[in-house]
C-alpha positions, 0 to 999 in steps of 0.5 A: 500499500502506498503511504497515504493510503496505508495511514488512511486504512490503518485509522479506519481499521483502528476505528473498526477495531475500537468502535465495536466496544461501544456496546459497553457504553451505549446500546440502542435496541431499535436503531437497527430497525429504524430508517437510518439504521436501514440505510447504514445496513443496506449501504454496509452490506453493498460495499461488503459485496465489492470485495466478492466482486473483486475476487470474482473479477480477479479469478475469472479470465474473460470477465477480468479482460472485459472489466480492465478495459475500463478500470485497472486492476489496480483501481479495483483493489483499491476499491476492494480495500477501502469497501472492505473496511468502510462497509463493515463500519457502516454494519457496525453503525447499523447494529446500534451496539445491540449484540444479542442474537447468535447470528447478529454476534456471529455476523459482527465477530466474523466481519471484524476478523475478516477485516483484521485478517485481510489488513494484517496480511495485505500490510504484512505481505506488502512489506515483505514484498517490498523488502524482498525487492530491496534485498535483491537489488542489494544482492545484485550490487554485491554480486557485481562488486564481488565479481569485480574484486575477484577479477582484480584479484586473479589479474594482479595478485594471482600468486598470493590469492592462495593465502587467503583461502584459510580465512574465509570462514567467520571465525577464521576471519576474526583471527586473520589479523594475527596471521598477517602483518600490517604491511601485509594487510595494507598491501594491495593483495590482502586489501583486495583479498579481505574485500572479497572476503567481506563481500562474500560474507555480506552476500551470504547474509543477504542470501539467507535473509531473502530465503527467510523472507521467501519462506515467510512469503510462502506461508502467506499463501496460506493466509490468503486461503484462509482469508478467502475462506473466512470471507465466504463464511462471513458472506453466508452469514450476511445472506442469512442475516438479510433473509431473516430480516426479510422473513421476519418483517423489515421495520426500516421505514416504519 
């Protein structure tokens, strides 16, 4: 997420995470069935369908090709993110902080869980992807410097490079100063050689960090599946809630 978007969404998610606690101080048993309660309920439910539409468009190739002629996937993703947060906020307004029925409690709980899981996954996955990109760029630069250093070492100091081989480990590098005089360490041969060793060490550390980030990113593929599953449960509860409201009578305009 871009910085401004991240700040806005973070603020909305924090508001959502705290707003539901309002039932400790305020309850309006009749608000959900009032006109404004109905407006918030219908608006929130409609906005909550936007992420579902995004999911369908993203996975149906022909539909995706048709829609992206007019709207980019980046724009659709932004709509998905904002609607996926603002919609649940409207739904919480709709409740009037009245959490009594099992269905209402389950729907409210699942709404908050889905929003938090989506926000957490989206934010962390974005951060991981950005860090991976930066680390791979750094790795390319280090590899380039390492190859240049090796070439210089082979060209001007081929007869002395063997002296450095025993000191290519972490602990052995710490002892290198005890085996080489100051003059040797300051010579061109040793200077280039030690630079090569330090570069190789930095490359190894960076490659390990990249593998770790790749592993975390792979784990987050399971997060996406879980998030989608939770979303489907949420939509099922939402449909059941709408059916119950219609079946037992609407009081929104009474």
